[in-house]
Wavefront OBJ file of the C-alpha trace (Angstrom):
o trace
v 0.000 0.000 0.000
v 1.718 3.162 -1.214
v 2.184 6.210 0.974
v 3.588 9.710 0.699
v 6.237 10.037 3.417
v 7.061 13.683 2.897
v 7.156 16.622 0.520
v 10.220 18.828 0.356
v 11.110 21.930 -1.621
v 13.966 21.630 -4.098
v 14.457 25.327 -4.739
v 11.758 27.778 -5.780
v 10.747 25.802 -8.893
v 10.577 22.169 -7.755
v 9.160 19.837 -5.131
v 10.535 16.435 -4.107
v 8.010 13.818 -3.010
v 9.321 11.005 -0.788
v 7.477 7.702 -1.014
v 7.576 4.329 0.721
v 8.528 2.241 -2.297
v 8.759 1.872 -6.051
v 5.063 1.032 -6.468
v 4.089 4.345 -4.901
v 6.702 6.155 -7.022
v 5.254 4.709 -10.210
v 1.677 5.429 -9.090
v 2.513 9.088 -8.409
v 4.426 9.421 -11.656
v 1.546 7.902 -13.628
v -1.013 10.081 -11.843
v 0.885 13.274 -12.610
v 1.607 12.378 -16.237
v -1.958 11.276 -16.974
v -3.215 14.800 -16.315
v -0.240 17.122 -15.768
v -0.940 20.117 -13.537
v -0.534 23.513 -15.172
v 3.050 24.703 -15.349
v 4.749 21.323 -14.922
v 7.965 21.004 -16.960
v 9.447 17.702 -15.768
v 8.466 14.711 -13.654
v 11.525 12.672 -12.668
v 10.959 9.404 -10.831
v 13.653 7.581 -8.860
v 13.755 4.614 -6.499
v 11.981 6.388 -3.615
v 11.244 9.904 -4.836
v 9.517 11.888 -7.557
v 10.859 15.332 -8.469
v 8.391 17.736 -10.091
v 9.748 20.889 -11.729
v 7.601 23.841 -12.799
v 8.215 26.732 -15.189
v 7.358 29.476 -12.703
v 7.510 29.469 -8.883
v 3.862 30.508 -8.570
v 2.766 27.137 -10.034
v 4.423 25.147 -7.258
v 1.686 25.433 -4.647
v -0.961 23.898 -6.914
v 1.415 21.121 -7.924
v 2.082 20.231 -4.292
v -1.665 20.008 -3.619
v -1.998 17.722 -6.625
v 0.801 15.466 -5.383
v -1.006 15.026 -2.074
v -4.243 14.165 -3.886
v -2.918 11.366 -6.138
v -4.171 7.900 -5.171
v -0.959 6.008 -4.457
v -2.750 2.710 -3.863
v -3.915 2.529 -7.479
v -1.693 0.422 -9.726
v 0.294 2.455 -12.244
v -1.310 2.014 -15.655
v 0.889 2.955 -18.582
v 0.570 2.605 -22.343
v 4.100 1.308 -22.738
v 5.450 -0.847 -25.517
v 7.117 -4.258 -25.513
v 10.822 -3.886 -26.301
v 12.915 -6.975 -27.022
v 16.680 -6.706 -26.550
v 19.056 -9.382 -27.854
v 21.961 -10.044 -25.488
v 25.197 -12.007 -25.633
v 25.671 -13.072 -22.013
v 29.463 -12.898 -21.761
v 29.871 -9.953 -19.389
v 33.043 -9.461 -17.362
v 31.110 -9.716 -14.077
v 28.887 -12.691 -14.907
v 30.966 -15.078 -12.788
v 31.023 -12.574 -9.903
v 27.219 -12.171 -10.026
v 26.878 -15.969 -9.933
v 29.154 -16.103 -6.878
v 27.322 -13.277 -5.093
v 23.908 -14.884 -5.643
v 24.927 -18.507 -5.083
v 23.804 -19.486 -8.578
v 25.507 -20.905 -11.611
v 26.266 -18.603 -14.523
v 23.671 -20.460 -16.573
v 21.037 -19.828 -13.897
v 21.855 -16.101 -13.791
v 21.410 -15.904 -17.557
v 18.203 -17.939 -17.550
v 16.642 -15.836 -14.796
v 17.622 -12.534 -16.396
v 16.366 -13.552 -19.838
v 13.262 -15.216 -18.440
v 12.115 -12.230 -16.384
v 9.737 -9.528 -17.574
v 11.276 -6.149 -16.831
v 9.418 -2.881 -16.370
v 11.063 0.401 -17.352
v 10.667 2.283 -14.072
v 12.585 5.550 -14.378
v 15.450 7.245 -16.190
v 19.003 7.510 -14.983
v 22.130 9.611 -15.194
v 22.437 9.714 -18.993
v 20.110 10.006 -22.015
v 18.638 6.565 -22.700
v 19.738 4.992 -19.388
v 16.650 3.439 -17.766
v 16.287 1.532 -14.490
v 14.476 -1.761 -15.157
v 12.660 -3.502 -12.313
v 11.262 -7.014 -12.004
v 9.756 -9.070 -9.156
v 12.213 -11.797 -10.149
v 15.309 -9.579 -10.017
v 18.196 -10.644 -7.786
v 19.914 -8.156 -5.466
v 23.562 -7.645 -6.281
v 25.722 -4.793 -5.019
v 27.577 -2.367 -7.246
v 31.253 -2.977 -7.826
v 33.498 -1.779 -5.028
v 35.674 -0.078 -7.649
v 33.708 1.516 -10.535
v 35.095 1.216 -14.051
v 36.357 4.343 -15.752
v 34.782 3.149 -19.010
v 31.787 0.882 -19.551
v 31.185 0.185 -23.265
v 27.916 1.259 -24.859
v 25.434 -1.613 -25.001
v 26.634 -3.250 -21.768
v 23.817 -5.066 -19.958
v 24.192 -4.735 -16.210
v 22.762 -5.464 -12.759
v 22.908 -3.502 -9.510
v 20.745 -3.152 -6.417
v 17.776 -5.136 -7.720
v 17.688 -3.328 -11.077
v 18.925 -4.060 -14.575
v 19.954 -1.526 -17.209
v 21.703 -1.101 -20.541
v 24.423 1.533 -20.852
v 23.467 3.761 -23.818
v 26.960 5.235 -24.327
v 30.535 4.688 -23.233
v 30.696 6.084 -19.702
v 32.085 5.412 -16.225
v 29.974 3.006 -14.194
v 29.863 0.706 -11.185
v 27.188 -1.794 -12.182
v 27.924 -5.515 -12.616
v 28.242 -6.337 -16.339
v 26.612 -9.590 -17.424
v 26.283 -9.160 -21.199
v 26.203 -6.872 -24.227
v 23.740 -5.859 -26.928
v 24.034 -4.193 -30.315
v 20.788 -2.283 -29.820
v 21.153 1.498 -29.942
v 19.575 2.789 -26.734
v 19.778 6.486 -27.625
v 19.675 7.988 -31.116
v 18.715 11.683 -31.366
v 17.922 11.264 -35.068
v 14.957 8.973 -34.275
v 11.500 10.400 -33.727
v 11.683 8.872 -30.232
v 15.401 8.994 -29.369
v 15.144 6.567 -26.431
v 14.681 2.898 -27.358
v 13.324 2.191 -23.854
v 11.050 4.664 -22.120
v 9.421 4.687 -18.697
v 6.370 2.427 -18.768
v 7.741 0.053 -21.394
v 8.079 -3.694 -20.836
v 11.487 -5.138 -21.690
v 12.420 -8.724 -22.449
v 15.985 -9.886 -22.925
v 16.710 -12.687 -25.396
v 19.951 -14.688 -25.220
v 21.795 -14.933 -28.563
v 25.250 -16.124 -29.641
v 26.192 -12.891 -31.357
v 24.687 -9.439 -31.734
v 24.246 -7.364 -34.844
v 25.288 -3.769 -34.301
v 22.336 -1.590 -35.239
v 23.178 1.443 -37.320
v 22.141 4.887 -36.231
v 20.042 6.898 -38.619
v 21.679 9.736 -40.465
v 20.222 12.998 -41.603
v 21.625 15.316 -44.172
v 20.753 18.937 -44.460
v 21.807 21.579 -46.905
v 24.578 23.735 -45.535
v 23.411 27.319 -45.033
v 25.206 30.149 -46.746
v 27.868 31.334 -44.283
v 27.531 34.720 -42.639
v 30.410 34.478 -40.159
v 33.737 32.645 -40.072
v 35.359 31.716 -36.767
v 38.976 32.905 -36.880
v 39.657 32.182 -33.187
v 37.241 30.226 -30.976
v 38.569 31.419 -27.608
v 38.729 29.065 -24.646
v 35.304 27.597 -25.444
v 32.515 28.886 -27.662
v 29.244 26.974 -27.947
v 25.956 27.536 -29.716
v 23.278 28.021 -27.062
v 19.593 28.846 -26.909
v 17.217 28.487 -23.953
v 17.627 24.714 -23.841
v 15.455 21.636 -24.096
v 13.218 21.478 -20.996
v 10.788 18.614 -20.516
v 13.093 15.641 -21.186
v 14.648 15.024 -17.768
v 12.752 11.745 -17.364
v 14.771 10.452 -20.345
v 18.051 11.545 -18.761
v 18.339 14.795 -20.740
v 19.047 17.987 -18.818
v 17.656 21.343 -19.901
v 21.072 22.724 -20.940
v 20.950 26.095 -22.748
v 22.622 29.395 -21.930
v 24.289 29.629 -18.528
v 23.308 33.327 -18.294
v 19.837 33.206 -19.806
v 19.156 36.897 -19.300
v 22.257 37.913 -21.251
v 21.301 35.748 -24.236
v 17.784 37.190 -24.218
v 19.111 40.758 -24.101
v 21.524 40.190 -26.974
v 18.771 38.641 -29.082
v 16.313 41.455 -28.408
v 18.889 44.049 -29.464
v 19.299 42.469 -32.932
v 15.569 41.838 -33.413
v 15.583 38.085 -32.733
v 13.158 36.121 -30.569
v 14.592 35.926 -27.020
v 15.456 32.237 -27.344
v 17.123 32.327 -30.771
v 20.436 30.432 -30.930
v 23.505 32.575 -30.295
v 27.087 32.055 -29.159
v 28.228 31.588 -25.562
v 31.931 32.414 -25.251
v 34.418 32.032 -22.431
v 37.418 34.396 -22.355
v 40.236 33.690 -24.744
v 39.818 36.002 -27.699
v 36.830 34.865 -29.755
v 37.254 36.455 -33.205
v 34.600 36.372 -35.934
v 34.911 37.574 -39.545
v 31.813 38.688 -41.457
v 31.270 37.041 -44.852
v 28.180 39.171 -45.441
v 26.928 42.377 -43.847
v 25.155 41.548 -40.608
v 24.117 42.999 -37.239
v 25.479 41.732 -33.947
v 25.102 42.438 -30.245
v 27.199 41.205 -27.333
v 25.875 40.917 -23.763
v 26.977 39.317 -20.522
v 30.546 39.876 -19.345
v 31.991 43.376 -19.545
v 34.486 42.878 -22.386
v 36.243 45.244 -24.803
v 34.988 44.747 -28.363
v 37.164 45.654 -31.336
v 36.207 45.746 -35.015
v 39.051 45.353 -37.493
v 38.006 46.830 -40.824
v 38.887 45.399 -44.220
v 41.592 48.048 -44.695
v 43.243 47.249 -41.349
v 41.708 50.013 -39.258
v 40.116 49.371 -35.894
v 37.195 50.714 -33.909
v 35.790 49.973 -30.458
v 32.111 49.135 -29.986
v 30.251 48.805 -26.665
v 28.600 45.760 -25.169
v 24.804 45.753 -24.745
v 24.379 47.751 -27.951
v 23.612 46.497 -31.490
v 26.173 47.277 -34.193
v 26.797 46.375 -37.858
v 29.626 44.110 -38.922
v 30.277 44.559 -42.629
v 31.603 41.922 -45.015
v 35.332 41.544 -44.535
v 35.351 43.065 -41.041
v 36.287 41.086 -37.946
v 35.009 41.305 -34.370
v 37.336 40.384 -31.502
v 36.373 39.957 -27.826
v 38.999 40.957 -25.274
v 39.540 39.922 -21.667
v 36.566 40.727 -19.402
v 36.954 43.298 -16.628
v 33.955 41.745 -14.861
v 31.880 38.684 -15.535
v 32.924 35.514 -17.342
v 30.619 34.552 -20.228
v 29.788 36.652 -23.299
v 26.769 36.125 -25.542
v 26.941 37.033 -29.217
v 23.616 37.367 -31.040
v 23.461 37.557 -34.835
v 20.431 39.034 -36.538
v 18.518 36.023 -37.845
v 19.883 33.584 -35.249
v 22.793 31.144 -35.580
v 21.857 28.040 -37.516
v 22.750 24.717 -35.866
v 21.378 21.198 -35.771
v 18.536 20.881 -33.297
v 18.220 17.928 -30.954
v 14.874 17.552 -29.193
v 13.933 20.982 -30.492
v 17.020 22.809 -29.219
v 20.354 23.915 -30.685
v 22.032 23.987 -27.250
v 25.399 22.272 -26.924
v 25.391 20.042 -23.813
v 28.949 19.278 -22.689
v 27.928 16.440 -20.327
v 25.665 14.375 -22.586
v 27.236 15.416 -25.899
v 23.853 16.446 -27.317
v 23.732 19.366 -29.711
v 26.520 21.160 -31.569
v 30.118 20.717 -30.460
v 32.330 23.653 -29.488
v 33.345 25.883 -32.376
v 36.814 25.543 -33.885
v 38.948 27.874 -35.971
v 37.646 27.725 -39.535
v 34.030 26.987 -38.548
v 31.385 28.709 -40.669
v 28.138 30.032 -39.203
v 24.937 30.478 -41.145
v 21.548 31.871 -40.189
v 18.332 30.122 -39.262
v 15.712 29.639 -41.950
v 12.900 32.141 -42.317
v 12.630 35.902 -42.379
v 13.536 38.100 -39.429
v 10.478 40.066 -38.314
v 11.745 41.930 -35.265
v 13.170 45.431 -35.440
v 16.666 46.112 -34.198
v 16.319 47.041 -30.540
v 17.723 49.837 -28.442
v 20.776 49.408 -26.218
v 19.993 47.751 -22.880
v 21.595 48.445 -19.521
v 21.864 45.255 -17.438
v 22.546 45.125 -13.715
v 26.292 45.642 -13.197
v 28.373 42.535 -12.604
v 30.584 42.424 -9.501
v 34.217 43.273 -10.063
v 37.229 41.228 -8.960
v 37.482 40.801 -5.205
v 33.806 41.548 -4.564
v 31.837 39.181 -2.339
v 28.544 38.106 -3.914
v 25.433 37.001 -2.021
v 23.356 34.199 -3.542
v 19.915 33.390 -2.152
v 19.291 29.735 -1.297
v 16.124 27.766 -0.547
v 17.180 25.213 2.126
v 16.934 21.491 1.472
v 15.740 19.074 0.334
v 18.483 17.264 2.283
v 19.615 19.854 4.805
v 18.697 17.342 7.503
v 21.686 15.222 6.418
v 23.871 17.882 8.040
v 24.153 18.868 11.677
v 22.651 22.250 12.638
v 26.197 23.504 13.254
v 27.359 22.420 9.788
v 24.320 23.945 8.104
v 24.933 27.188 9.961
v 28.586 27.137 8.879
v 27.469 26.774 5.266
v 25.537 30.045 5.433
v 27.991 31.876 7.683
v 31.128 30.994 5.734
v 32.603 32.518 2.617
v 33.248 30.278 -0.386
v 35.532 30.770 -3.383
v 34.749 29.693 -6.959
v 37.420 27.257 -8.192
v 38.979 26.864 -11.637
v 37.403 23.388 -11.934
v 33.990 24.989 -12.496
v 32.228 24.525 -15.837
v 28.789 24.265 -17.441
v 28.003 21.133 -15.417
v 28.607 22.767 -12.057
v 30.317 25.538 -10.103
v 32.767 24.155 -7.538
v 33.728 25.966 -4.351
v 36.635 25.859 -1.941
v 36.333 26.638 1.756
v 35.933 24.867 5.079
v 34.487 21.381 4.327
v 31.026 20.587 5.673
v 30.373 17.482 7.755
v 27.361 15.231 7.469
v 25.297 13.950 10.369
v 23.762 11.076 8.380
v 26.013 8.216 7.337
v 25.457 5.887 4.411
v 24.414 6.501 0.837
v 21.510 8.554 -0.421
v 19.579 6.730 -3.127
v 19.818 8.596 -6.420
v 17.068 11.165 -6.879
v 16.159 13.931 -9.303
v 18.361 17.031 -9.438
v 17.557 20.586 -10.505
v 19.670 23.414 -11.841
v 20.969 25.351 -8.840
v 21.090 22.294 -6.544
v 23.986 22.539 -4.068
v 25.324 19.014 -3.741
v 27.828 18.185 -1.018
v 29.951 15.178 -2.031
v 32.283 13.201 0.218
v 34.862 16.025 0.151
v 32.416 18.271 2.035
v 32.907 21.069 -0.529
v 29.762 22.389 -2.242
v 29.081 21.953 -5.950
v 26.235 23.929 -7.545
v 24.699 22.155 -10.527
v 24.260 24.365 -13.585
v 22.888 24.116 -17.138
v 24.397 20.749 -18.171
v 23.963 18.978 -14.826
v 23.064 15.269 -14.563
v 19.340 14.777 -14.015
v 19.871 12.478 -11.007
v 22.453 12.351 -8.245
v 23.287 10.504 -5.059
v 24.873 13.170 -2.840
v 22.740 15.188 -0.410
v 21.578 18.637 -1.536
v 21.856 21.153 1.302
v 19.967 23.841 -0.627
v 19.135 25.224 -4.067
v 20.211 28.606 -5.437
v 17.114 30.589 -6.387
v 16.387 30.642 -10.102
v 16.669 34.433 -10.242
v 20.270 34.321 -8.915
v 21.601 31.601 -11.209
v 22.503 33.964 -14.080
v 24.739 35.909 -11.692
v 26.366 32.685 -10.519
v 27.125 31.787 -14.149
v 29.123 35.008 -14.505
v 31.457 34.482 -11.524
v 35.050 33.788 -12.608
v 37.413 31.584 -10.576
v 38.456 33.296 -7.363
v 35.115 35.056 -6.866
v 33.907 34.991 -3.271
v 30.345 33.947 -2.412
v 28.135 33.941 0.646
v 24.912 31.939 0.639
v 21.814 33.516 2.188
v 19.000 31.332 3.505
v 15.576 32.196 2.070
v 12.519 30.603 3.670
v 10.357 28.786 1.101
v 6.621 29.258 0.969
v 4.767 26.926 3.303
v 4.366 23.328 2.232
l 1 2 3 4 5 6 7 8 9 10 11 12 13 14 15 16 17 18 19 20 21 22 23 24 25 26 27 28 29 30 31 32 33 34 35 36 37 38 39 40 41 42 43 44 45 46 47 48 49 50 51 52 53 54 55 56 57 58 59 60 61 62 63 64 65 66 67 68 69 70 71 72 73 74 75 76 77 78 79 80 81 82 83 84 85 86 87 88 89 90 91 92 93 94 95 96 97 98 99 100 101 102 103 104 105 106 107 108 109 110 111 112 113 114 115 116 117 118 119 120 121 122 123 124 125 126 127 128 129 130 131 132 133 134 135 136 137 138 139 140 141 142 143 144 145 146 147 148 149 150 151 152 153 154 155 156 157 158 159 160 161 162 163 164 165 166 167 168 169 170 171 172 173 174 175 176 177 178 179 180 181 182 183 184 185 186 187 188 189 190 191 192 193 194 195 196 197 198 199 200 201 202 203 204 205 206 207 208 209 210 211 212 213 214 215 216 217 218 219 220 221 222 223 224 225 226 227 228 229 230 231 232 233 234 235 236 237 238 239 240 241 242 243 244 245 246 247 248 249 250 251 252 253 254 255 256 257 258 259 260 261 262 263 264 265 266 267 268 269 270 271 272 273 274 275 276 277 278 279 280 281 282 283 284 285 286 287 288 289 290 291 292 293 294 295 296 297 298 299 300 301 302 303 304 305 306 307 308 309 310 311 312 313 314 315 316 317 318 319 320 321 322 323 324 325 326 327 328 329 330 331 332 333 334 335 336 337 338 339 340 341 342 343 344 345 346 347 348 349 350 351 352 353 354 355 356 357 358 359 360 361 362 363 364 365 366 367 368 369 370 371 372 373 374 375 376 377 378 379 380 381 382 383 384 385 386 387 388 389 390 391 392 393 394 395 396 397 398 399 400 401 402 403 404 405 406 407 408 409 410 411 412 413 414 415 416 417 418 419 420 421 422 423 424 425 426 427 428 429 430 431 432 433 434 435 436 437 438 439 440 441 442 443 444 445 446 447 448 449 450 451 452 453 454 455 456 457 458 459 460 461 462 463 464 465 466 467 468 469 470 471 472 473 474 475 476 477 478 479 480 481 482 483 484 485 486 487 488 489 490 491 492 493 494 495 496 497 498 499 500 501 502 503 504 505 506 507 508 509 510 511 512 513 514 515 516 517
């Protein structure tokens, strides 16, 4: 009989429901997906929790009422498909699984292939799905995870089975391999196995490697050439929300406000694809006359004319770049990331409706290289070129920044003294920070709860505290699930500022009481 054990806030745009078992998790997930409450973006189920994310904070109260109203005793009814996966059972850990379970290798294979598996919930990567079965055997994860598990590996861990969709690190016990492609963005449904599906494994002597589909598209006429890409320059828009259940994070611009401003100034829709550039001297040459705007970090902008002359142009102001002229971005005096909008929008391959480059999953366009050509999106541009915009000033070097934090959902894994130290202390952004997360140095926090936290859904802004005790704030390309406790979540409105903090920036976290649950 399923029960809701608790409901916790996960920032100002998400709620985490704790349940007494997988049946209740699946019942709540099915109840929410059958008739999604207004404003819901993602519903991410895990072994004992369901994370519900909304577009705007004001929608959260109604969603929490709906969670409490779902009948958790009703069996989860889904319209899933039957997926058959052919497996060669020759995994490196097959003998170890047999030893751990007191069975022969043949019995392990027969039981795995003879069971009917239900796709329960997504995992850490696109296409990774936890499969459950009443007949599953409990085996622990490996004591020493592998640095590389080949794509197609069939594995067991903790009463679940799964197939690794891509080469990745992993600690599950490997019992076989398949040639099935678990994740292919070129398919109408990229994930071969989706939550609610029934999966059957069939033992074969050899697998046939399935080919991924390919798509060809006419190359657009170039408008810009990349002469120097800087440290890292990616195409970004506002991301691909709504796919977290399949292991796909939202991604998109780290400083969403800056991208929107740059787009408005050149007459684009706010979410049109543009360029996100780290320092390092991004230089673009115009092939045709165009209009650009740069927002975000405070950087010097120089135009080199065709005859060798130069002129400075300001940030947060649209300007023409004529054929043959080059634009170069200098070192920022404040801030970290610059956003370059091109009138018409940068053309790039879209995955799940977005042109965002996700550095963790590999979805979307890769980082630009010297010699890359950039074209424009299809269709006419209807917006007028906008006026210059004055953003809120970014803090300069040496300034201490305050970021507002909604406590929890796992603040209770820390002693009151440790939680107080988190808010009272000052933390420094480290050079290991990136689009996946911002890492901090400082006095390590100590936990009051021992043991492992079962993996649960994660949101952008979540402040995870791993074994080191040093906080890590998940950002645009974060994994959709995680197993370290989250002491709090940076408010959505403060995350753009966080994205602009260079290494060495000092931060204090300020507790903000969430609305009543």
